[in-house]
N, C-alpha and C positions, 0 to 999 in steps of 0.2 A: 389388525393394524396397531402398531405401537405408537402411542402419542408421547410427546415430550413438551413440558411446559417451558416456554421461553420468557425470560425477563430482559427488557432492554433499558439500559440506563442512559438517558439522554433523548431528548425529543426534538432536537434541531435538525440541521441538514442531513447529517449522517444517521441520526436516530430514526428519522423518517425512512431513509433509504434501506436501512436494515429491517425495519418493520415491514415495509412493502415486500422485501425479499422473503421474509419468513412467512408472510401470508401467501406467497406465490410458489415457493420452492417445492412443496409437496406435490402439487399438481404438475409443475413443469418437469420435474425429474422422477416423479414417483418414488421418492426416497423411502427407505425402510422405516425411518422415524418420521412421523408426521407432526410438525411443530404446531403447538397451540400458543397463540399470543396471550400469555397469562397476565403479565403486569408490565406497565410502563412507568418509568420514573422521570420526572421533570423537576424544575426548581421550585414550583409552587403547587399546592394541592389543586387549585382551580385549573391552572395550566395543564397539569398532568391529566386531570380528568377530561378536559377538552381534547387533548391530543390522543388520549387512550381511545376515546370514542371515534375520533377521526381515523386512527390507524388500525382499529379493529382489535383492541386489547380488552380482556375481561375486567381488569382492575387497574388502579393507578395509585401512585404514592409520590410524595415529595422527599422521601428519605430512602436513599439507596440501601441502607441497612435492612429496612423492612422488606425490600425486594429480594435481597440476597438470602435472607433468612426464611423467606416464605417457602413452605414445603412443596407447594405446587409449582414453584419456579425451579426447574431442574437443570437449566443451562442459561448462561448469562452472556449478553452482548454489551460491551462497554463502549458507548459512543458519547461520553461526556468529556469535559476538558481534561487534558493530559495530566494535570496535577492531581486528579482524582483516581487515575488508573490503578496505581499500586495498591491503595487501601482496599478498593473494591475487589481487585483480583485476588489479593491475599485472603480476604474474608471468604470469597467463593471457594478457593482451593481448600481452605480449612474445613469446609463442609463437603468437599469432594465434588464440587459442581464445575463442569467444563466452562471455559471462558473463550470467547472471541473478542479480542480487544482491538479497537481502532489504533492506527498509527498516529503519532509515534508512541512507542511504549513508555509510559511514565513521563515525568518531567526531567529526568536525568538518566544517565547510564547506570547510576547506582540504583535507581528505581527499577530499571529494566532487569538488572542483575538479580535484585530481590524477587522479582516476579518469575524469572527463570528458575531460580533456586526453589521457590515455593511450588511451582508447577511440577518440577522434576522430582522433588522430594516426595510429594504427595502422589505422583504418578497420574495426574489429572490431564485430560485432553485440553490442549491450548492452541490458539491460532491467532495470528496478527492480520489485520485487515488491509493487506496490500492488494487491492482489487484489480489494478491494471494488469498485473502479471497473469491474470486469469482470462484475458480475452482469448477466443479461439485462435487468433492469429499469433499471439505471443506464445501460447502453448505449443502451436505448430512449429514456431521458430526454435523453441527448446528441443523439440523432437528432431527437427532437421539437423541441428548441431550435434545432438547425441548420436545420430545415425551416420554422421560423417558426410552429409550431403555437400558441404562446402569445404571438405578436407580439414586440415589442421587450422584452427583459428589463429590469425596473426595480428589482429587489431580490432579494437572495440571503441566506438564513440557513442555516448549516451547523453541525453539532455532531458530536463524537465523545465520547460520555459512557458511562462504565462505573462500577461501584461496588465493584470488587475491593479498594479501599483505603478504603472509606467508614467502616469501624469503626476508631475511634481507638485501640483496643486490639489491632489487628492487629499481629503481631510485625514488628519491623524486619527488612528484608531488603535485598538489593542494590537493590531497586526504590526504596528510600527514601534512597539514597546517590548523589550525583553528578548534575549537571544532565542528562547524556545519558539517565539512567534515569527522569527525571521525566515528568510528563504532556506537557510540550512536546517532550521528546525521544522520547516513545513514541507516544502517541495522536494528537497534533496532525497528524502528517505525512499520515495517511490522508485526513482531511477537507480539508486544504489541497490535496492532490492532486486530490480530487474537485472542489473549487471551481475550480481551474485548468482541469481537464478540461471542466467544464460551462460556465464563463463566460470563460475566458481569463485572462491575466496580472493579478496584483494590483499596483496602483501604490503604495499607501500604507496604513499601518495606525496605529491608536491602541490600544495594548494595555495590559492590566492582568493581572499574573501573581501568584499567591498560594500560599503554603504555609499550609494551614488547620491541620493537625495537626503542630505543630512538634517534637514528640517522639513516639517509638513505643517500646514495651517490647522489650528483647532477650529471648531465651529464659528468662533468669532473672528477668524482670520489671522490670529496671532501665531507666529511661528513656534513650533514645539520641536525639541530635539528628537531625532529618530535614534533609537538605541539598539537597533539590530541591522542585519545585512540585507541588501537588495539583490545581489547576485554573487556567484562564486564559480570557480572552475578549478580543475586539477588534472595534472598528469597522474596516471596510476600504473602500477604493475600488478598483474594478477599473480597468484601463487603459481600458476602454470607457466609463467614467464611472458605471457601475452601483454603487450603494451596497450594502454587505453587513455581516453580523455573523457571527463565528465563536466557538464555545465548545468547550472541551475539558475533560474532568474524569475523574478516577479515583475520585472520592468522590461521584458523582451517585447518591444512594440510589435503588435500584430499577431502575436502568438496567444491562442486561447487555451489550447491543451497540447502543448508541445512536448509530449512524452514520446521521444523518438530515439531510435538507435540504428547504427550501421555496424555490421560485423563482416570483416574480410577474412577469407580463408585461402588456403593454397589451391582449392578447386572451385571457389565460387564466393558469393557474398549474399548478405541479407540486409534489407532495409525495412523499417517500420516507422509509422507516424500515427500516434493515437488520434489525430484529427481526421484520419481516414482509417478507423480502427478495424474495418472489415476487409482490409487488403494487406497482403504481405508481398514484398518485392524480392524475387529470387533471381540471382545470376548463377548460371552453371557454366564452367569453363570447359565446354565440350561441344562437338559439332562444328559446322562450318563457321569460320571466323566472320564471314560476311553477314551471317544471320544471328550471331550471338548478341545478347543484350539482356538487360533486366526484364523479367516478365512479371506482370501483375497477377497475383493469385487472389481471387475473390474467395473469402471463406464460405463454406457450405457444410452440408451434412457429413462430408468426409473428414472434417476437422474437429478437434476436441470440443465437446460440450455444445456444439452448434445445433445438432439435429433435434434436441429437445425443445428448442425455441421455434424452429422453422424447417420445413422440408425443402425449401427452395434455396439453392446456392445463389449468393450475391444479394439476397434480400437483407441480410445484415442483422447484427445484434447491437444493443445500445448500452449506455452507462449502467442503467438499472440491472441489466442482465448480468453484468459482472458481479453485482452483489448477490444475485440469485445463485450464480455458480459458486460463489464464496459460501453462501448458506448451505448449499448442497454438500460441499466438501466438509464443512463443519459438522453437519449432521451425520455424514458417513463416517467421519473420524470418531464421533461419539459412539456410533453403532459398533464400529470395529474395536474401539477401546484404545486407539493409538492416535497421537497427534498428527495433524496434517500440515503440509508446507503451505505457507511459511509459519513455522512454530515460533514460540516466544524466543527460543535460542536463535532462530533466523533473524528475528527482530533485533535481538541484542547485537548480532553481527553487523547490522546496519548502523546501530549506535556507535560501535567501535570505529567504523570507517569515518563517521562524522567527527568523532573525537580526534581521530588522527588528522583529519583535514584542518580542524581548528589549531591543533598543535603545530602542524606544518606552516600554517599561515602566520602564527605568532613567532615561530623560530626562523622562518624563511628558509627551511631546509626540508629535504625528503624525510618522511617520518614513517616508521613501520606501524602497521595496524595490529592491534592487540591480537595475539595468536589464538587466544581462547575463542575468538569469533569464528575460527575456521571449521565450523560444523554446519554448513549451510545445506539444506535439503534439496 
């Protein structure tokens, strides 16, 4: 059995999720590489020590450089704030250590480009944490499209909608400050990644981005300006010629995890909603017209990555299982010595679409997406 020492930078929401995944993945998938949770990095020594004990790590530190340079840490998961991603990734690649980095990649497209360049120059395994594209249902949707089950795709609609900021009296936080923390910097990347994974590169966009609640109260009740966006939508054209529409919102009242898409084709259609993540809706344009209709397919052992969790169809997988699948793919990529989708270059492709949307919003014109992004896995 080959063991591999894992270091996780960040002990918050996603740091915990990745830590749990690394503790579970070896048993769930019987991976050829068995992860050892070697070191956890948090912002303080005491906090890091407490979280390391809770999450099952051997050691802890408050300095990510200590973690990256430790010889027992052989692969690194970056789950810290995005303005730290580039420096950590570049230091890891310099030592030849594989990196799984949470989205979004870096604090800017320039950061993301530097991370791609370093990974590809050094030839080190790299992956971005777009976990939602790994549900068995969405993996199956990709398979159906590739097999031509719905014919030639003619239209795509995708959204990532939540309501955590729908209340205009919600207190101002870091989420309401800075473009990187707005809806475009936060939620949009997941659905853009899904669109690229399902239909391929996006060629051009026509976008409209808006701040609905322009002020939010501070803890004392005084209004503070909101400096980022609440929601955005865009028309888009894929490189294949397919037309589409994307919508992202943090103020979509009633939506908790509205990562959803509809895909129409010449012979059928597909629907999916992450709030019902264990079901895929499929329409096939064949048979008696009187009995045609969308049918609900409950995921089970016949679908990608499901059987390792449960032998019963319809029993379902959950959010944490997406991270376990992600950990499996990362470990298998390291074992094979080749990057796994979504790679850093795939993450950069998402950044380029976001940049084009901002440029379109500012110019009020259709805008082409940077062509160097057209290398999606």
